[in-house]
C-alpha positions in Angstrom: 122.6 74.4 111.8 125.5 75.6 109.6 124.6 76.4 106.0 125.6 73.6 103.8 126.4 73.2 100.1 125.6 69.7 98.9 126.6 68.1 95.7 125.3 64.8 94.3 128.0 63.8 91.8 127.1 60.2 90.9 125.1 61.0 87.8 126.0 62.7 84.5 124.1 65.9 85.5 125.6 67.2 88.8 123.0 68.6 91.1 123.8 71.6 93.4 121.9 72.8 96.4 122.3 75.3 99.2 120.0 75.1 102.1 119.6 75.7 105.8 119.1 72.1 106.8 116.6 71.6 109.5 116.6 69.0 112.3 114.6 65.9 111.3 111.2 65.5 112.9 110.2 62.5 115.0 107.4 61.7 112.5 110.1 61.6 109.7 112.0 58.9 111.7 108.9 56.8 112.1 108.2 57.2 108.3 111.8 56.1 107.6 111.4 53.0 109.7 108.2 52.0 107.9 109.6 52.5 104.4 111.7 50.5 102.0 115.3 51.8 101.9 116.8 52.1 98.4 120.6 51.8 98.5 122.1 54.0 95.8 125.1 52.5 93.9 127.6 54.6 92.0 127.8 54.5 88.2 131.0 52.5 88.2 129.7 48.9 88.7 133.1 47.7 89.9 133.9 50.5 92.3 135.1 49.5 95.7 132.3 51.5 97.3 129.7 49.5 95.4 131.2 46.2 96.3 131.6 47.0 100.0 128.2 48.8 100.5 126.4 46.0 98.9 128.1 43.4 101.1 127.7 45.5 104.2 124.0 46.1 103.6 123.3 42.4 102.8 125.0 41.3 106.0 123.9 44.0 108.4 121.0 46.3 107.4 118.1 45.1 109.5 115.8 48.1 110.3 114.0 48.3 107.0 113.5 46.3 103.8 116.0 47.4 101.2 116.7 47.3 97.4 119.7 48.4 95.4 119.3 51.1 92.7 121.4 53.1 90.3 122.1 56.8 90.7 119.8 57.5 87.7 117.0 55.6 89.4 117.6 57.6 92.6 117.1 60.8 90.7 113.8 59.4 89.3 112.6 58.2 92.7 113.9 60.7 95.2 110.7 62.7 95.3 108.6 59.8 96.4 107.6 60.3 100.1 107.1 56.6 100.7 110.7 55.8 100.0 113.9 56.2 101.9 117.5 56.2 100.6 121.0 55.2 101.7 123.2 57.3 99.5 126.7 58.6 99.1 126.7 62.4 99.0 129.2 65.1 98.8 128.8 68.0 101.2 130.6 71.3 101.8 130.3 73.6 104.9 130.2 77.1 103.5 131.5 78.7 106.7 134.7 76.6 106.6 137.8 78.5 105.5 138.9 76.8 103.3 135.8 74.9 102.4 136.7 71.3 101.3 134.1 68.9 100.0 133.5 65.8 102.0 131.9 62.4 101.3 129.0 61.5 103.6 126.9 58.4 103.9 123.3 59.6 104.3 120.0 58.0 105.3 117.4 60.3 103.9 113.6 60.3 103.2 112.1 61.0 99.8 110.4 64.4 99.4 108.8 66.3 96.5 111.4 69.1 96.8 113.6 70.7 94.1 116.7 70.8 96.3 118.5 67.7 97.4 119.3 69.5 100.7 115.6 69.8 101.5 115.2 66.0 101.7 114.7 65.0 105.4 118.2 63.8 106.6 117.7 61.1 109.2 121.4 60.3 109.7 124.6 61.3 107.9 128.1 60.1 108.8 131.3 61.6 107.4 133.3 59.2 105.3 136.3 61.1 103.8 137.4 64.2 102.0 136.3 64.2 98.4 138.7 62.6 95.8 140.6 60.5 98.4 141.0 56.9 97.6 137.8 54.9 98.5 140.1 52.5 100.5 140.4 55.1 103.3 136.8 54.3 104.4 135.3 51.3 102.6 136.7 48.7 105.0 134.7 50.4 107.8 131.3 50.7 106.0 129.7 47.8 107.8 130.6 49.2 111.2 129.2 52.6 110.1 126.0 51.0 108.9 125.6 49.3 112.3 126.1 52.7 114.0 123.6 54.5 111.8 120.9 51.9 112.6 121.6 52.2 116.3 121.3 56.0 116.0 118.0 55.9 114.1 116.5 53.5 116.6 117.7 55.7 119.4 116.1 58.9 118.1 112.9 57.0 117.4 112.7 55.7 120.9 113.7 59.1 122.4 113.0 62.1 120.1 114.7 64.4 122.7 118.0 63.1 121.3 117.3 64.9 118.0 119.4 68.0 118.3 122.4 69.7 116.8 125.6 67.8 117.4 123.5 64.8 118.5 126.4 62.4 118.2 128.0 64.0 121.2 125.3 62.3 123.3 127.3 59.1 123.0 130.3 60.6 124.8 128.5 59.3 127.9 130.1 55.9 126.9 133.7 57.2 127.1 134.4 55.5 130.4 133.7 52.1 128.8 136.5 52.4 126.2 139.1 51.3 128.7 137.3 47.9 129.2 137.9 46.9 125.5 140.7 46.9 123.0 141.0 50.1 120.9 142.2 49.3 117.4 143.6 52.1 115.3 145.5 52.5 112.0 148.7 54.5 112.0 147.2 57.0 109.6 144.3 57.7 111.9 146.6 59.1 114.5 148.0 62.6 114.5 151.8 62.4 113.6 153.0 63.4 117.1 150.9 60.6 118.7 151.9 57.7 116.4 154.8 56.4 118.5 153.6 53.9 121.1 155.7 55.7 123.7 153.7 58.8 123.0 150.4 57.0 123.1 151.2 55.5 126.5 151.9 58.9 128.0 148.2 59.7 127.5 146.5 56.3 127.4 147.3 53.4 129.7 144.8 50.8 128.5 144.9 48.3 125.6 145.5 49.8 122.2 146.6 48.1 119.0 147.9 49.7 115.8 146.5 47.4 113.0 145.9 47.2 109.3 142.5 48.2 107.7 141.9 44.5 107.0 142.1 43.7 110.7 139.4 46.2 111.5 137.2 44.9 108.7 137.6 41.3 109.9 136.8 42.4 113.5 133.5 44.0 112.3 132.5 41.1 110.2 133.2 38.7 113.0 131.3 41.0 115.5 134.3 40.9 117.8 132.9 42.0 121.2 136.3 43.0 122.6 137.2 45.5 119.8 136.5 49.2 119.3 137.8 50.8 116.2 138.7 54.4 115.4 136.9 56.0 112.5 138.9 59.1 111.5 138.1 61.4 108.7 140.8 63.9 107.6 142.6 65.3 104.6 145.3 62.6 104.5 147.8 65.1 103.0 145.3 66.6 100.4 145.6 70.3 99.5 142.5 71.6 101.3 142.7 70.9 105.1 140.0 71.8 107.5 137.9 69.4 109.5 138.9 66.1 111.3 136.2 63.9 112.6 136.9 61.2 115.2 134.5 58.4 116.2 135.2 55.3 118.3 132.7 52.5 117.4 132.1 49.0 118.7 133.0 46.3 116.1 130.3 44.0 117.5 127.3 46.3 117.6 128.1 49.7 116.1 127.7 51.5 119.5 129.4 54.9 119.5 131.7 55.4 122.4 133.4 58.7 121.5 132.7 61.5 119.1 134.6 64.8 118.4 135.6 67.1 115.6 138.4 69.6 115.4 139.7 71.9 112.7 143.3 71.7 111.7 145.6 74.3 113.2 149.2 74.7 114.3 148.4 72.7 117.4 145.9 70.3 116.0 146.9 68.1 113.1 145.2 65.4 111.0 144.3 62.6 113.3 143.4 61.5 116.8 145.1 63.9 119.2 146.9 63.6 122.5 143.9 65.5 123.9 141.6 62.8 122.6 143.6 60.1 124.3 143.5 62.0 127.5 139.7 62.2 127.4 139.2 58.5 126.9 141.9 57.7 129.5 139.8 59.1 132.4 
């Protein structure tokens, strides 16, 4: 896997690590499922992330018992091999040029290691570029938590799915996208694809451009007809590199489409015409 630089920046002493992250082992997944998961809250007690992650976990985290802890408690507990953690981390891919820092939501196992990057990483999902407003992703946290649980159960049932770029396995579900409504926000679309006339050139099925609140409501109501687009991009910030795109079921967190591209002259920040063409098949 690519070399990563990871920063945990939720406590007064910032911890740096650089490691070759290994694929999680099947026995680590089983250990995770038999543990209590400690959900790490940020230092700011009224942060939007804290409010949304607490609500999302209380509503939808089902695969392990859980408790909420502070970032300070996480640092004290993270070496305990009997514990697991759901934690907001900051990660940088050293091979990226430029190399922005990204926020990830990570489900990890405790381990008696000095480097945070050596903790077994069961599942990590990109949330945003660092320093962007929390509102770019917090309304989708419950849907992402549903997906993470589905993924962890899937790799426990079938360890052969544990591989680099494992999320691409879910692209087998692409053909099912057309049977549901695809909900997107305007900012999740690349600028040249935002006009409905342009969308319809590449996608002939039902799509709705909605507000973040609409997507959050669809997730909370477990709307079986709605798929939402989770896009992670620079949103106009200075460092521009990776753009992740995930289409997820509002009802159950099933992943229907996954891709990542790097920004270039022909590929901007958002869901591309090429992405629409892929799910239109």
